[in-house]
C-alpha positions in Angstrom: -30.5 63.1 -18.9 -27.8 60.6 -19.7 -27.2 58.7 -22.8 -25.9 55.3 -23.7 -24.1 54.2 -26.7 -24.4 50.5 -27.5 -20.9 49.3 -28.6 -20.5 45.8 -27.4 -21.2 43.9 -30.6 -18.5 41.8 -32.3 -19.4 43.2 -35.8 -19.1 39.8 -37.5 -20.7 40.9 -40.7 -17.9 43.6 -40.9 -15.1 41.0 -40.9 -12.3 41.2 -41.8 -12.4 44.9 -40.8 -13.4 44.0 -37.3 -10.9 41.2 -36.5 -8.6 43.8 -34.9 -10.7 46.9 -34.7 -13.8 47.2 -32.7 -16.8 48.3 -34.9 -17.4 51.6 -33.4 -13.8 52.7 -34.2 -14.3 52.0 -38.0 -13.7 55.2 -39.9 -16.2 57.2 -41.9 -15.6 60.7 -43.1 -12.4 60.9 -41.3 -13.7 60.0 -37.8 -14.6 56.8 -36.0 -18.3 55.9 -36.2 -18.7 56.3 -32.4 -17.2 59.9 -32.5 -20.1 61.0 -34.8 -22.4 59.9 -32.1 -20.6 61.6 -29.3 -20.4 64.9 -31.2 -24.2 64.8 -32.0 -25.0 63.9 -28.4 -22.9 66.7 -27.1 -24.5 69.2 -29.5 -27.9 68.2 -28.2 -26.9 68.7 -24.7 -26.0 65.1 -23.5 -22.8 65.6 -21.6 -22.9 62.4 -19.5 -22.4 59.2 -21.6 -22.2 55.5 -20.7 -20.7 53.2 -23.3 -20.8 49.4 -23.0 -18.2 47.2 -24.7 -17.1 43.6 -25.0 -15.2 42.7 -28.2 -11.8 44.6 -28.2 -13.3 47.0 -25.6 -10.0 47.9 -24.2 -9.3 49.7 -27.6 -12.4 51.7 -27.3 -11.4 52.8 -23.8 -7.9 53.6 -25.0 -9.2 55.7 -28.0 -11.8 57.7 -26.2 -10.7 57.7 -22.6 -13.0 59.7 -20.2 -14.3 61.8 -23.1 -12.7 65.0 -22.0 -11.4 65.5 -25.5 -14.9 65.7 -27.0 -16.4 67.7 -24.1 -18.3 64.9 -22.5 -17.9 62.6 -19.6 -17.7 58.9 -20.5 -18.4 56.1 -18.0 -17.7 52.5 -19.3 -19.8 49.5 -18.8 -17.6 46.5 -19.8 -19.2 43.1 -20.5 -17.3 39.8 -20.4 -19.5 38.5 -23.2 -22.0 40.7 -25.2 -25.2 40.8 -23.2 -27.3 42.1 -26.2 -29.3 45.2 -26.0 -31.6 44.6 -23.1 -28.9 42.8 -21.1 -26.4 45.6 -21.6 -29.0 48.3 -20.7 -29.9 46.5 -17.6 -26.3 46.1 -16.5 -25.6 49.8 -17.1 -28.9 51.1 -15.3 -27.1 52.0 -12.1 -24.8 54.2 -14.2 -27.6 55.7 -16.4 -30.3 56.5 -13.9 -29.4 55.4 -10.4 -32.7 57.0 -9.0 -34.9 56.0 -12.0 -36.2 58.0 -14.9 -35.4 58.6 -18.5 -32.2 58.0 -20.5 -31.4 58.0 -24.3 -30.0 54.9 -26.1 -28.2 54.9 -29.5 -26.9 51.9 -31.4 -23.2 52.4 -32.1 -23.4 50.9 -35.6 -25.7 53.5 -37.2 -25.5 56.9 -38.7 -28.1 59.6 -38.9 -28.6 63.3 -39.4 -31.4 63.6 -36.6 -31.4 66.6 -34.3 -31.2 64.7 -31.1 -32.5 67.7 -29.2 -35.9 66.7 -30.5 -35.8 63.6 -28.1 -38.2 64.7 -25.4 -39.9 62.2 -23.1 -43.6 61.7 -23.9 -46.1 62.9 -21.3 -47.3 59.3 -21.0 -45.6 56.1 -21.8 -42.3 54.5 -21.1 -40.5 54.7 -24.3 -40.0 57.0 -27.3 -38.7 55.3 -30.5 -37.2 57.0 -33.5 -38.6 55.4 -36.7 -37.6 56.0 -40.3 -38.5 55.0 -43.7 -37.6 51.5 -44.5 -34.2 51.1 -46.4 -33.6 48.7 -49.2 -32.1 45.9 -47.1 -35.0 46.1 -44.6 -38.2 46.7 -46.7 -40.6 45.0 -44.3 -39.9 47.4 -41.5 -40.3 46.8 -37.8 -43.2 48.7 -36.2 -46.1 51.0 -37.4 -46.9 54.5 -36.1 -50.5 55.4 -35.5 -52.1 58.7 -35.9 -51.9 59.3 -32.2 -48.2 58.9 -32.1 -48.1 55.5 -30.6 -46.0 52.6 -31.9 -47.7 49.4 -32.7 -46.0 46.0 -33.1 -48.5 45.3 -36.1 -50.2 47.3 -38.7 -49.8 48.8 -42.2 -47.3 51.4 -43.3 -44.5 49.9 -41.2 -41.4 51.8 -40.4 -37.8 50.8 -39.4 -36.6 51.4 -35.8 -33.4 53.4 -36.1 -31.8 52.2 -32.9 -32.5 55.7 -31.4 -34.7 55.9 -28.4 -35.5 57.3 -25.0 -36.3 54.7 -22.4 -37.7 54.8 -19.0 -36.1 52.6 -16.1 -39.5 51.1 -15.4 -39.4 49.2 -18.7 -36.9 47.0 -17.1 -38.4 46.5 -13.7 -39.1 42.8 -12.9 -37.5 41.3 -15.9 -36.2 37.8 -15.6 -32.4 37.5 -15.0 -30.6 36.9 -18.2 -33.0 39.0 -20.3 -31.0 39.8 -23.5 -33.2 41.1 -26.3 -34.9 44.6 -26.2 -37.6 43.8 -28.9 -39.8 41.6 -26.8 -39.6 44.2 -23.9 -40.7 46.9 -26.3 -43.5 44.8 -27.8 -45.1 44.1 -24.4 -45.0 47.9 -23.6 -46.6 48.5 -27.0 -49.4 46.1 -26.1 -50.0 48.3 -23.0 -50.0 51.6 -25.2 -46.9 52.9 -23.5 -44.5 53.3 -26.5 -44.6 56.5 -28.6 -42.7 57.3 -31.7 -41.0 60.0 -33.8 -40.8 59.7 -37.6 -37.3 60.7 -38.9 -37.6 61.7 -42.5 -33.9 62.6 -42.9 -30.9 60.5 -43.5 -30.2 57.3 -41.6 -28.0 54.2 -42.2 -27.4 50.9 -40.6 -23.7 50.4 -41.0 -23.9 46.6 -41.1 -21.6 45.7 -43.9 -18.3 46.9 -45.4 -20.3 48.1 -48.4 -22.5 50.4 -46.3 -19.4 51.7 -44.4 -17.9 52.7 -47.7 -21.1 54.3 -48.8 -21.2 56.4 -45.7 -17.5 57.3 -45.9 -18.1 58.5 -49.5 -21.3 60.5 -48.3 -19.2 62.2 -45.5 -16.1 62.8 -47.4 -16.1 66.2 -49.3 -14.9 65.9 -52.9 -11.4 66.9 -53.6 -10.9 70.4 -55.1 -9.4 70.1 -58.6 
């Protein structure tokens, strides 16, 4: 199974840090954000990666190349303008799963300590979403997880979607040209009972602001010895 890292956003909330550096190359704990993802994916057995890019994408390609340095094979999916999540995935489908099937997707602007080896396609359904407890900046959450492991668009005890998922190519069949956002696609599948969830109770951060980047850097940087 292949994995896709979403790395095409402009990172406007991160300015001025992202004026000259693509957001996935911002440093935390001595490494670019995207390298943390690559290492975790490789440790879980994902060796073939697809990465999309738009804003300053050539710098990403220059920094990571074909992935050999990290023990993976990277295929690039450049976008002239960011296609947003669904649009970027649809463009990359021939690279991810040319014969159909499952693939993993991870937002490039998060950090987590999930063992990605736990991502196993559900026996039924077309998506597996990793959910987590709601952070301070998103207390309302996104979806709920019922007792049977299905994800619902409504309900109590809502959780936050981490941006980590397994998706099946059938989710994107028949979509109108120009489809850009993933959330409506997922909600439609939820209404059909085809989205399952995994509750991650460990650490997770949405690195959406310079302050959160600094917080992550502090978390990942070992204290200096006196």
